[in-house]
Residue frames relative to the residue before (quaternion, step in Angstrom):
aa qw qx qy qz dx dy dz
M 1.0000 0.0000 0.0000 0.0000 0.00 0.00 0.00
A 0.6369 0.5482 -0.3320 0.4286 3.57 0.94 -0.91
T 0.6544 0.5393 -0.3456 0.4018 3.59 0.89 -0.88
T 0.6978 0.4541 -0.3061 0.4618 3.62 0.80 -0.89
E 0.6818 0.4921 -0.3022 0.4491 3.59 0.92 -0.86
T 0.6648 0.4988 -0.3248 0.4513 3.59 0.96 -0.76
Q 0.5964 0.5777 -0.3678 0.4187 3.58 1.13 -0.54
L 0.5374 0.6240 -0.4024 0.3999 3.59 1.27 -0.16
M 0.6164 0.5396 -0.3517 0.4529 3.61 1.16 -0.50
L 0.2372 -0.8038 0.5353 0.1050 3.57 -0.94 0.89
S 0.8037 -0.1671 0.1466 0.5519 3.60 0.86 -0.90
V 0.1834 -0.7257 0.6420 0.1658 3.51 -1.39 0.17
G 0.0205 -0.8162 0.5771 -0.0204 3.58 -0.98 0.83
L 0.2665 -0.7673 0.5708 0.1195 3.54 -1.28 0.43
I 0.0682 -0.7649 0.6405 0.0094 3.55 -0.90 1.05
E 0.1032 -0.8084 0.5780 0.0421 3.61 -0.92 0.90
K 0.1896 -0.7132 0.6567 0.1555 3.50 -1.30 0.54
D 0.2236 -0.8158 0.5202 0.1180 3.60 -0.63 1.09
V 0.7480 -0.4198 0.2827 0.4294 3.56 -1.35 0.10
N 0.6499 0.5025 -0.3208 0.4714 3.62 1.20 -0.38
G 0.5467 -0.6368 0.3858 0.3832 3.58 1.30 -0.03
D 0.5027 0.6387 -0.4392 0.3827 3.61 1.24 0.23
T 0.1859 -0.7715 0.6014 0.0924 3.57 -1.02 0.89
L 0.0661 0.8278 -0.5457 0.1123 3.56 -0.64 1.15
W 0.4906 -0.5797 0.5508 0.3463 3.51 -1.31 0.44
V 0.1955 -0.8093 0.5474 0.0840 3.58 -0.79 1.00
W 0.8093 -0.0864 0.1564 0.5596 3.54 0.89 -0.98
C 0.0871 0.7771 -0.6232 -0.0074 3.57 -1.23 0.45
Y 0.0855 -0.7856 0.6113 0.0426 3.54 -1.26 0.47
P 0.5527 -0.2864 -0.7750 0.1089 1.67 -1.60 1.89
S 0.7850 -0.1859 0.1025 0.5820 3.64 1.03 -0.65
I 0.1292 -0.7496 0.6433 0.0873 3.55 -1.30 0.48
T 0.4885 -0.6805 0.4535 0.3043 3.60 -0.83 0.94
A 0.6429 -0.5291 0.3877 0.3954 3.58 -1.21 0.49
E 0.6449 0.5325 -0.3215 0.4441 3.59 0.98 -0.86
L 0.6865 0.4704 -0.2827 0.4770 3.58 0.95 -0.88
R 0.5961 0.5559 -0.3596 0.4543 3.60 1.08 -0.64
E 0.6500 0.5171 -0.3070 0.4646 3.54 0.94 -0.95
L 0.6541 0.5152 -0.3060 0.4616 3.57 0.98 -0.89
L 0.6870 0.4889 -0.2924 0.4512 3.61 0.87 -0.93
L 0.5900 0.5453 -0.3591 0.4749 3.58 1.14 -0.58
R 0.6614 0.5051 -0.2960 0.4688 3.55 1.03 -0.87
K 0.7042 0.4846 -0.2670 0.4449 3.58 0.97 -0.84
C 0.6422 0.4896 -0.3508 0.4741 3.60 0.99 -0.70
C 0.5150 -0.6998 0.4011 0.2902 3.59 -0.88 0.91
L 0.4982 0.6953 -0.4166 0.3080 3.64 1.22 -0.13
T 0.6928 0.4489 -0.2871 0.4859 3.61 1.16 -0.44
Q 0.6026 0.6115 -0.3412 0.3828 3.59 1.26 -0.06
D 0.5822 -0.6595 0.3515 0.3201 3.56 0.96 0.96
G 0.7066 -0.5087 0.2746 0.4080 3.56 0.78 1.07
R 0.3632 0.6998 -0.5311 0.3102 3.56 1.17 0.44
D 0.8420 -0.1591 0.0768 0.5098 3.60 -1.12 -0.50
F 0.3063 -0.7311 0.5856 0.1694 3.52 -1.12 0.82
H 0.0755 -0.8120 0.5787 0.0123 3.60 -0.69 1.09
T 0.3515 -0.7677 0.4946 0.2060 3.57 -0.55 1.13
F 0.8157 0.0030 0.0168 0.5782 3.61 1.07 -0.63
V 0.0754 0.7687 -0.6326 0.0566 3.57 -0.88 0.98
F 0.0658 -0.7916 0.6052 0.0524 3.55 -1.24 0.40
G 0.0874 0.7944 -0.5978 0.0624 3.54 -1.23 0.40
Q 0.3789 -0.7120 0.5464 0.2259 3.52 -1.34 -0.11
F 0.0779 0.7752 -0.6240 0.0603 3.55 -1.01 0.83
S 0.8530 -0.0065 -0.0144 0.5218 3.55 -0.90 0.97
R 0.6753 -0.5375 0.2591 0.4335 3.55 0.97 1.06
T 0.6004 0.4989 -0.3785 0.4972 3.57 1.20 0.50
W 0.2988 -0.7348 0.5819 0.1796 3.59 -0.90 0.95
Y 0.0880 -0.7813 0.6143 0.0663 3.57 -1.05 0.74
Y 0.1286 -0.7699 0.6246 0.0238 3.54 -1.14 0.83
I 0.0429 -0.8314 0.5532 -0.0294 3.58 -0.58 1.15
S 0.0817 -0.7731 0.6285 0.0249 3.56 -0.77 1.11
T 0.1042 -0.8142 0.5707 0.0201 3.58 -0.78 1.02
V 0.1162 -0.8042 0.5829 -0.0050 3.54 -0.94 1.02
E 0.2971 -0.6996 0.6152 0.2094 3.54 -1.14 0.71
V 0.3434 -0.7389 0.5423 0.2048 3.58 -0.82 1.01
Q 0.0823 -0.8510 0.5186 0.0098 3.59 -0.42 1.20
E 0.7885 0.3022 -0.1884 0.5014 3.57 0.26 -1.23
P 0.6418 -0.4904 0.3724 0.4571 3.64 -1.15 0.31
T 0.0436 0.7965 -0.5982 0.0768 3.57 -0.75 1.08
A 0.6938 -0.4333 0.3597 0.4489 3.53 -1.35 -0.17
L 0.6320 0.5194 -0.3320 0.4697 3.60 1.27 -0.27
K 0.1887 -0.8539 0.4767 0.0893 3.57 0.14 1.30
K 0.8307 0.2360 -0.1024 0.4937 3.60 0.73 -1.01
V 0.5560 0.6047 -0.3830 0.4225 3.56 1.26 0.31
T 0.2485 -0.7787 0.5576 0.1446 3.60 -0.85 0.95
H 0.7837 0.0072 0.0224 0.6207 3.59 1.11 -0.76
F 0.0112 0.7838 -0.6173 -0.0673 3.55 -1.27 0.25
S 0.2420 -0.7500 0.5993 0.1407 3.55 -1.27 0.49
I 0.2151 -0.7219 0.6427 0.1398 3.53 -1.08 0.84
C 0.1076 -0.8001 0.5894 0.0279 3.58 -0.77 1.07
V 0.0646 -0.7725 0.6311 0.0275 3.57 -0.76 1.05
T 0.1204 -0.7717 0.6179 0.0899 3.58 -0.95 0.86
A 0.0080 0.8092 -0.5821 0.0794 3.55 -1.06 0.82
K 0.5371 -0.6219 0.4629 0.3324 3.55 -1.30 0.25
D 0.7490 0.4160 -0.2147 0.4689 3.61 1.17 -0.40
F 0.4457 -0.6429 0.5586 0.2759 3.51 -1.36 0.51
N 0.3664 0.7045 -0.5473 0.2645 3.58 -0.55 1.17
P 0.1551 -0.8510 0.4937 0.0892 3.61 0.47 1.22
E 0.6628 0.5205 -0.3273 0.4273 3.60 0.90 -0.88
K 0.6294 0.5450 -0.3293 0.4454 3.57 1.01 -0.84
Y 0.7581 0.3983 -0.2238 0.4654 3.58 0.73 -1.05
A 0.5593 0.5574 -0.3976 0.4673 3.61 1.20 -0.35
A 0.6598 0.5089 -0.3046 0.4614 3.58 0.96 -0.89
L 0.6581 0.4968 -0.3082 0.4744 3.59 0.93 -0.89
S 0.6605 0.5219 -0.3065 0.4443 3.60 0.92 -0.92
R 0.6129 0.5544 -0.3532 0.4384 3.60 1.02 -0.77
I 0.6572 0.4992 -0.3082 0.4731 3.58 0.96 -0.86
L 0.6609 0.5067 -0.3071 0.4607 3.59 0.93 -0.89
C 0.6234 0.5403 -0.3321 0.4574 3.60 1.06 -0.77
R 0.6698 0.4978 -0.3034 0.4599 3.57 0.90 -0.94
M 0.6256 0.5367 -0.3311 0.4593 3.58 1.05 -0.75
Y 0.6814 0.4935 -0.2991 0.4503 3.57 0.92 -0.89
I 0.6207 0.5308 -0.3395 0.4666 3.57 1.04 -0.76
K 0.6930 0.4877 -0.2818 0.4499 3.58 0.94 -0.90
H 0.8152 0.3108 -0.1376 0.4689 3.60 0.73 -1.05
G 0.3113 -0.7889 0.4856 0.2120 3.60 1.19 -0.43
S 0.6991 0.3878 -0.2646 0.5394 3.58 1.24 0.37
P 0.4936 -0.6797 0.4531 0.2986 3.60 -0.98 0.79
V 0.4663 0.7125 -0.4436 0.2795 3.63 1.20 -0.36
K 0.6774 0.4888 -0.2967 0.4629 3.60 0.86 -0.97
M 0.6196 0.5392 -0.3363 0.4607 3.58 1.07 -0.75
M 0.6540 0.5130 -0.3121 0.4600 3.55 0.94 -0.90
E 0.6322 0.5307 -0.3298 0.4582 3.58 0.97 -0.84
A 0.6639 0.5012 -0.3004 0.4667 3.58 0.93 -0.94
Y 0.6396 0.5327 -0.3159 0.4554 3.58 0.98 -0.91
I 0.6726 0.4918 -0.2958 0.4672 3.60 0.92 -0.92
T 0.6192 0.5371 -0.3420 0.4595 3.60 1.05 -0.73
V 0.6492 0.4936 -0.3122 0.4873 3.57 0.98 -0.85
L 0.6465 0.5443 -0.3040 0.4396 3.55 1.00 -0.90
T 0.7668 0.3783 -0.1917 0.4817 3.58 0.94 -0.89
K 0.8183 0.2548 -0.1104 0.5032 3.58 1.00 -0.80
G 0.4354 -0.7146 0.4542 0.3057 3.60 1.23 -0.22
I 0.7183 0.3715 -0.2270 0.5428 3.57 1.26 0.33
C 0.0224 -0.7593 0.6492 0.0374 3.54 -1.17 0.59
Q 0.0097 0.8318 -0.5526 0.0512 3.56 -0.33 1.22
N 0.1631 0.7549 -0.6162 0.1545 3.50 -0.81 1.05
D 0.4418 -0.7481 0.4205 0.2615 3.57 -0.34 1.24
E 0.6978 0.4699 -0.2839 0.4601 3.57 0.90 -0.91
N 0.7972 0.3503 -0.1553 0.4665 3.57 0.91 -0.94
G 0.6042 -0.5625 0.3624 0.4327 3.58 1.25 0.17
S 0.3387 -0.7357 0.5414 0.2256 3.56 -1.23 0.30
F 0.1912 -0.7774 0.5958 0.0641 3.51 -1.21 0.63
L 0.0315 -0.7883 0.6142 -0.0182 3.56 -0.80 1.07
I 0.4463 -0.7116 0.4697 0.2717 3.58 -0.60 1.10
R 0.6717 0.5348 -0.3207 0.3999 3.59 0.90 -0.85
D 0.5541 0.6010 -0.3964 0.4178 3.63 1.26 -0.18
Y 0.7371 0.4263 -0.2065 0.4820 3.58 1.21 -0.44
D 0.0767 -0.8200 0.5670 -0.0149 3.53 0.33 1.34
V 0.5507 -0.6464 0.4143 0.3275 3.58 -0.95 0.86
R 0.5978 0.5658 -0.3730 0.4283 3.62 1.07 -0.62
K 0.6012 0.5494 -0.3575 0.4572 3.59 1.10 -0.67
A 0.6430 0.5189 -0.3167 0.4659 3.57 1.02 -0.84
Y 0.6539 0.5181 -0.3088 0.4568 3.58 1.00 -0.84
L 0.7562 0.3894 -0.1956 0.4882 3.58 1.06 -0.79
A 0.4388 0.7449 -0.4319 0.2568 3.60 1.27 -0.02
G 0.6741 0.4766 -0.3070 0.4735 3.60 1.07 -0.58
S 0.4380 -0.7021 0.4979 0.2596 3.58 -1.28 0.07
V 0.3180 -0.7392 0.5716 0.1603 3.55 -0.54 1.25
K 0.6063 0.5775 -0.3511 0.4190 3.58 1.06 -0.76
D 0.6384 0.5246 -0.3259 0.4594 3.59 1.04 -0.75
V 0.6258 0.5332 -0.3324 0.4621 3.58 1.03 -0.82
V 0.6909 0.4692 -0.2758 0.4758 3.59 0.88 -0.98
S 0.6070 0.5538 -0.3489 0.4507 3.57 1.08 -0.72
Q 0.6917 0.4704 -0.2769 0.4728 3.60 1.04 -0.77
F 0.8281 0.2757 -0.1118 0.4751 3.60 0.84 -0.94
G 0.3066 -0.7951 0.4878 0.1893 3.61 1.24 -0.14
M 0.8459 -0.0907 0.0905 0.5178 3.58 -0.98 -0.92
E 0.5999 0.5837 -0.3641 0.4086 3.60 1.15 -0.52
T 0.4409 0.6788 -0.4616 0.3631 3.60 1.28 -0.12
I 0.5602 0.6169 -0.3802 0.4012 3.60 1.18 -0.57
I 0.5877 0.5603 -0.3776 0.4450 3.62 1.13 -0.56
L 0.6603 0.4936 -0.2995 0.4803 3.58 0.98 -0.88
Y 0.6380 0.5332 -0.3198 0.4544 3.56 0.98 -0.90
T 0.6779 0.4950 -0.2904 0.4595 3.59 0.86 -1.01
A 0.6463 0.5233 -0.3176 0.4556 3.59 0.95 -0.89
L 0.6676 0.4907 -0.2976 0.4742 3.59 1.00 -0.82
M 0.6365 0.5263 -0.3281 0.4586 3.60 0.96 -0.85
L 0.7466 0.3918 -0.2102 0.4948 3.59 0.99 -0.86
K 0.4220 -0.7379 0.4354 0.2966 3.59 1.33 0.21
K 0.2537 0.7685 -0.5310 0.2511 3.54 0.91 1.04
R 0.5329 -0.6192 0.4785 0.3219 3.56 -1.36 0.18
I 0.0818 -0.7976 0.5976 0.0008 3.57 -0.56 1.23
V 0.0803 -0.7699 0.6319 0.0387 3.57 -0.88 0.99
V 0.1243 -0.7859 0.6048 0.0325 3.56 -0.91 1.01
H 0.0949 -0.7972 0.5934 0.0581 3.58 -0.91 0.90
H 0.1912 0.7187 -0.6609 0.1007 3.52 -1.16 0.82
P 0.4808 -0.6922 0.4423 0.3067 3.65 -0.84 0.85
R 0.6966 0.4264 -0.2704 0.5097 3.63 1.18 -0.45
I 0.4345 -0.7261 0.4709 0.2494 3.58 -0.58 1.15
E 0.6224 0.5567 -0.3560 0.4195 3.62 0.97 -0.75
A 0.6563 0.5045 -0.3043 0.4714 3.60 0.98 -0.89
L 0.6321 0.5502 -0.3074 0.4508 3.55 1.09 -0.85
L 0.6740 0.4942 -0.2899 0.4663 3.58 0.88 -0.98
E 0.6625 0.5248 -0.3013 0.4415 3.56 0.94 -0.94
F 0.7100 0.4619 -0.2611 0.4630 3.59 0.91 -0.92
T 0.7201 0.4773 -0.2836 0.4162 3.59 0.67 -1.07
R 0.6379 0.5619 -0.3472 0.3961 3.62 0.96 -0.75
V 0.6203 0.5619 -0.3339 0.4337 3.59 1.22 -0.50
L 0.6113 0.6512 -0.3522 0.2796 3.56 0.93 -0.96
P 0.6381 0.5266 -0.3743 0.4188 3.69 0.85 -0.69
A 0.5710 0.6065 -0.3790 0.4031 3.62 1.19 -0.44
L 0.5509 0.6044 -0.3986 0.4152 3.61 1.21 -0.36
T 0.7320 0.2447 -0.1928 0.6059 3.59 1.23 -0.41
W 0.0664 -0.8690 0.4903 0.0050 3.53 0.75 1.18
H 0.5831 0.6067 -0.3836 0.3804 3.62 1.07 -0.65
R 0.6846 0.4632 -0.2935 0.4803 3.61 1.16 -0.46
K 0.0983 -0.8181 0.5506 0.1341 3.60 1.10 -0.68
D 0.4059 0.7283 -0.4404 0.3329 3.53 0.95 0.96
W 0.0475 -0.8121 0.5815 -0.0132 3.56 -0.22 1.30
S 0.4516 0.6801 -0.4682 0.3380 3.61 1.24 0.10
I 0.5877 0.5771 -0.3682 0.4314 3.61 1.25 -0.32
L 0.6079 0.5941 -0.3352 0.4063 3.59 1.28 -0.31
H 0.0450 0.7472 -0.6598 0.0658 3.56 -0.88 1.08
P 0.0795 -0.8987 0.4276 0.0565 3.57 0.53 1.18
Y 0.7936 0.2252 -0.1006 0.5562 3.62 1.18 -0.40
V 0.1377 0.8149 -0.5391 0.1621 3.55 0.13 1.35
H 0.2363 -0.7334 0.6177 0.1574 3.56 -1.10 0.77
L 0.5113 -0.6506 0.4689 0.3087 3.57 -1.17 0.55
T 0.3287 0.7129 -0.5465 0.2916 3.58 0.64 1.15
D 0.6601 -0.5404 0.3430 0.3932 3.57 -1.15 0.62
S 0.6904 0.4970 -0.3041 0.4287 3.59 0.79 -1.00
E 0.6816 0.4838 -0.2977 0.4612 3.60 0.96 -0.82
L 0.6694 0.4907 -0.3061 0.4663 3.58 0.99 -0.78
E 0.6046 0.5408 -0.3499 0.4686 3.57 1.10 -0.69
D 0.6482 0.5181 -0.3053 0.4670 3.57 0.98 -0.90
L 0.6530 0.5246 -0.3029 0.4546 3.58 0.99 -0.92
K 0.6907 0.5116 -0.2822 0.4260 3.56 0.91 -0.94
K 0.5402 0.6004 -0.4068 0.4268 3.60 1.27 -0.16
C 0.6522 0.5072 -0.3108 0.4698 3.60 1.22 -0.47
P 0.4557 -0.7027 0.4644 0.2879 3.63 -0.78 0.94
G 0.7809 0.0066 -0.0045 0.6246 3.58 1.06 -0.75
Y 0.0607 0.8205 -0.5640 0.0702 3.60 -1.01 0.70
I 0.2817 -0.6538 0.6575 0.2468 3.48 -1.48 0.09
A 0.0204 0.8234 -0.5643 0.0563 3.60 -0.48 1.15
G 0.2115 -0.7905 0.5673 0.0927 3.56 -0.88 1.02
F 0.0439 -0.7953 0.6044 -0.0156 3.57 -0.99 0.92
V 0.3018 -0.7285 0.5794 0.2063 3.58 -1.07 0.73
D 0.6077 0.5750 -0.3385 0.4307 3.59 1.24 -0.45
P 0.3964 -0.7461 0.4760 0.2442 3.65 -0.55 1.12
E 0.5067 0.6708 -0.4032 0.3615 3.58 1.25 -0.42
V 0.5523 0.6427 -0.3864 0.3642 3.60 1.18 -0.56
S 0.5702 0.6083 -0.3867 0.3941 3.61 1.14 -0.53
N 0.6785 0.4695 -0.2880 0.4861 3.61 1.21 -0.47
R 0.6193 0.5564 -0.3405 0.4369 3.59 1.28 -0.10
S 0.0554 -0.8502 0.5235 0.0057 3.57 0.54 1.20
D 0.5469 0.6052 -0.4016 0.4162 3.61 1.26 -0.23
L 0.6820 0.5131 -0.2795 0.4398 3.60 1.25 -0.37
F 0.8257 0.2427 -0.1054 0.4982 3.62 1.09 -0.39
D 0.3288 -0.6671 0.6286 0.2275 3.48 -1.44 0.43
V 0.7677 0.1270 -0.0571 0.6255 3.53 1.19 -0.72
F 0.1256 -0.7930 0.5942 0.0484 3.58 -0.87 1.01
V 0.1363 -0.7893 0.5963 0.0525 3.57 -0.82 1.05
N 0.1534 -0.7458 0.6445 0.0699 3.54 -0.69 1.18
L 0.2665 -0.8399 0.4540 0.1322 3.54 0.04 1.36
P 0.6582 0.5046 -0.3520 0.4338 3.68 0.82 -0.79
D 0.7538 0.3690 -0.2034 0.5042 3.62 1.04 -0.77
S 0.3716 -0.7525 0.4646 0.2826 3.61 1.30 0.02
E 0.4538 0.6731 -0.4551 0.3659 3.57 0.91 0.95
I 0.1147 -0.7694 0.6257 0.0580 3.56 -1.01 0.90
T 0.0657 -0.7974 0.5999 0.0035 3.59 -0.83 1.03
V 0.2469 -0.7369 0.6104 0.1532 3.56 -1.01 0.89
S 0.4333 -0.7128 0.4824 0.2675 3.59 -0.76 1.02
Q 0.6839 -0.5079 0.3456 0.3935 3.55 -1.24 0.57
G 0.6959 0.5107 -0.2716 0.4256 3.56 0.90 -0.97
A 0.7248 0.4289 -0.2409 0.4824 3.60 1.17 -0.52
K 0.4456 0.7397 -0.4358 0.2539 3.60 1.25 -0.24
E 0.6465 0.5292 -0.3328 0.4374 3.60 0.94 -0.83
A 0.6939 0.4663 -0.2754 0.4746 3.62 0.85 -0.97
M 0.7361 0.4266 -0.2126 0.4807 3.57 1.10 -0.76
A 0.3200 0.7655 -0.5081 0.2313 3.64 1.22 0.22
M 0.2989 -0.7882 0.5219 0.1306 3.56 -0.87 1.03
G 0.0131 -0.7944 0.6073 -0.0038 3.57 -1.16 0.67
K 0.8215 -0.2527 0.1873 0.4757 3.54 -1.34 -0.42
L 0.6425 0.5339 -0.3259 0.4426 3.60 0.94 -0.88
H 0.6534 0.5136 -0.3110 0.4611 3.58 0.96 -0.89
K 0.6368 0.5333 -0.3242 0.4528 3.55 1.04 -0.86
E 0.6220 0.5461 -0.3217 0.4597 3.59 1.03 -0.86
I 0.6813 0.4816 -0.2838 0.4726 3.57 0.87 -1.04
A 0.6315 0.5417 -0.3295 0.4465 3.60 0.98 -0.86
H 0.6445 0.5177 -0.3230 0.4608 3.60 1.00 -0.83
V 0.6244 0.5335 -0.3339 0.4626 3.58 1.00 -0.84
I 0.6651 0.5169 -0.2988 0.4485 3.58 0.89 -1.01
V 0.7171 0.4621 -0.2603 0.4522 3.57 0.77 -1.08
Q 0.6569 0.5132 -0.3227 0.4484 3.61 0.88 -0.91
S 0.6669 0.5017 -0.3012 0.4613 3.57 0.92 -0.92
A 0.7011 0.4840 -0.2742 0.4462 3.58 0.85 -0.99
E 0.6884 0.4824 -0.2863 0.4598 3.60 1.08 -0.66
D 0.5432 0.6107 -0.3957 0.4188 3.58 1.30 -0.22
A 0.3784 -0.7667 0.4761 0.2057 3.58 -0.38 1.27
E 0.6226 0.5679 -0.3313 0.4244 3.58 1.18 -0.58
R 0.6956 0.5001 -0.2718 0.4384 3.58 1.14 -0.64
S 0.3825 -0.7131 0.5428 0.2249 3.56 -0.97 0.92
D 0.6897 -0.4586 0.3495 0.4381 3.56 -1.29 0.18
S 0.6709 0.4965 -0.3168 0.4505 3.59 0.91 -0.84
Q 0.6259 0.5196 -0.3409 0.4712 3.61 1.12 -0.58
V 0.6151 0.5334 -0.3384 0.4718 3.57 1.08 -0.74
I 0.6367 0.5201 -0.3203 0.4707 3.58 0.97 -0.88
K 0.6472 0.5215 -0.3148 0.4584 3.58 1.01 -0.85
D 0.6380 0.5313 -0.3236 0.4537 3.60 0.97 -0.86
I 0.6584 0.4932 -0.3033 0.4809 3.57 0.95 -0.93
S 0.6451 0.5478 -0.3060 0.4360 3.56 1.01 -0.90
I 0.6273 0.5304 -0.3302 0.4649 3.60 1.04 -0.79
K 0.6540 0.5012 -0.3068 0.4764 3.58 0.98 -0.87
T 0.6295 0.5308 -0.3246 0.4654 3.58 1.03 -0.83
K 0.6376 0.5396 -0.3246 0.4437 3.56 1.00 -0.86
E 0.6080 0.5510 -0.3446 0.4561 3.60 1.05 -0.76
V 0.6626 0.5035 -0.2983 0.4674 3.57 0.92 -0.97
L 0.6877 0.4858 -0.2814 0.4604 3.58 0.89 -0.97
T 0.6106 0.5532 -0.3481 0.4471 3.59 1.07 -0.73
S 0.6712 0.4760 -0.3068 0.4784 3.59 0.93 -0.86
L 0.6215 0.5293 -0.3408 0.4663 3.60 1.10 -0.65
F 0.6826 0.4816 -0.2913 0.4662 3.60 0.91 -0.92
A 0.5868 0.5595 -0.3714 0.4525 3.61 1.14 -0.58
L 0.6393 0.5108 -0.3126 0.4824 3.58 1.07 -0.76
V 0.6150 0.5644 -0.3373 0.4353 3.56 1.04 -0.84
E 0.6575 0.5410 -0.3080 0.4245 3.57 0.98 -0.90
E 0.6279 0.5381 -0.3366 0.4505 3.58 1.18 -0.50
C 0.6987 0.5195 -0.2494 0.4240 3.55 1.20 -0.57
E 0.5689 -0.5521 0.4822 0.3730 3.51 -1.31 0.43
D 0.8725 0.0810 -0.0840 0.4745 3.56 -1.25 0.59
S 0.5475 -0.6754 0.3648 0.3331 3.57 1.17 0.76
K 0.5626 0.5532 -0.4173 0.4509 3.57 0.99 0.83
I 0.3696 -0.7465 0.5176 0.1957 3.56 -0.88 1.01
T 0.1649 -0.7406 0.6354 0.1434 3.57 -1.20 0.56
L 0.6437 -0.5135 0.3962 0.4062 3.56 -1.27 0.35
E 0.5987 0.5811 -0.3538 0.4227 3.59 1.09 -0.75
V 0.6486 0.5131 -0.3146 0.4660 3.59 0.95 -0.92
L 0.6421 0.5189 -0.3241 0.4619 3.59 0.95 -0.85
K 0.6685 0.5215 -0.3041 0.4343 3.59 0.91 -0.92
Q 0.6014 0.5842 -0.3517 0.4164 3.60 1.09 -0.69
H 0.6856 0.4986 -0.2809 0.4500 3.60 1.15 -0.57
H 0.3164 -0.7993 0.4665 0.2083 3.60 1.31 -0.03
F 0.1472 0.7768 -0.5868 0.1746 3.57 0.79 1.05
P 0.5891 -0.5006 0.4515 0.4455 3.62 -1.20 0.28
P 0.6533 -0.5662 0.3198 0.3878 3.64 -0.99 0.77
A 0.6855 0.4846 -0.3047 0.4499 3.63 0.86 -0.90
T 0.6342 0.5193 -0.3282 0.4695 3.61 1.08 -0.73
E 0.6375 0.5264 -0.3156 0.4657 3.57 0.98 -0.92
N 0.6541 0.5263 -0.2922 0.4580 3.54 0.97 -0.96
F 0.6652 0.5043 -0.2942 0.4654 3.57 0.96 -0.94
L 0.6726 0.4959 -0.2971 0.4620 3.60 0.89 -0.94
F 0.6122 0.5507 -0.3375 0.4560 3.58 1.09 -0.74
H 0.7176 0.4321 -0.2491 0.4861 3.59 0.83 -1.00
L 0.6091 0.5349 -0.3513 0.4684 3.59 1.14 -0.60
A 0.6203 0.5292 -0.3336 0.4732 3.59 1.04 -0.79
A 0.6337 0.5208 -0.3241 0.4713 3.58 1.04 -0.78
A 0.6687 0.5053 -0.2994 0.4559 3.60 0.93 -0.93
E 0.7220 0.4145 -0.2312 0.5035 3.58 1.08 -0.77
Q 0.4262 -0.7296 0.4273 0.3216 3.58 1.36 0.15
L 0.4531 0.6699 -0.4514 0.3771 3.54 1.01 0.98
L 0.5546 0.6330 -0.3615 0.4013 3.56 1.32 0.20
R 0.2666 -0.7307 0.5982 0.1926 3.54 -0.95 0.83
I 0.1963 -0.8097 0.5470 0.0815 3.57 -0.62 1.14
């Protein structure tokens, strides 16, 4: 098990800020591309002119996940001229808790020894054995960090508590693989909220659609636009004017969800949506139910919708639905519209 899971790690790198206020790449193992280095410098809070200090951030770029832990050097240590440093781990998998725990150990090692050698040794041990044990700096076991735990770490109940019946807009956008942009000035709030959203479509278990920390730079937007549907988080308020980037815009501080003009037809709501919204809200408001139970309740309702869609598929030649077949069933207009766009999202539509 350790061998397959450890193969998910790609690299570890070190960025330092010195007493002169300069922030530089110091070291990496085995290698990080120039483009990714530039991105990680932008993401770590050390280049942001002493603005907010973020101990841990994560995101995705070019199908690579990055996890950045940043530490302020306080007590006298082996690091004489360094005021702050960031450890950057890149990997193929989404698992913030796993890489935060590993980064904490690597940070403590660097503070103690002042040299990347010990960090590299620890990284290689994790890579080869799935374990990093050090009495002073804590121990790390890859097998403690199951991916399902990462998927369930956020709170769907909190999302529903904030948006109530309007959560159905997010659910519909995710089911139809639309582009969701979320804005909040605080990166921590953005990471916490966006990571939960893929759980609304649990049947896919697809966190590759998540891009929780995006800057409005050409390279990042080009990368984002390669994805047919996504959840993208931005701290820059300017993103609200970039209607080319979203079908659904979530203004998180004001708890407002807006559907763009171009997506209104596909996102039209009807009786079926109202039914699903009631299931979501009732389940989430039940104090007895855990987040994972709420996800299960939503998933059961989703399965009902998909079952009726697949039943229609079976009636059709080459397992592809046409609008004519949908019309023969005399669904309410909004349900027909939703099933049509859902068939398109699931690649079950004959065009």
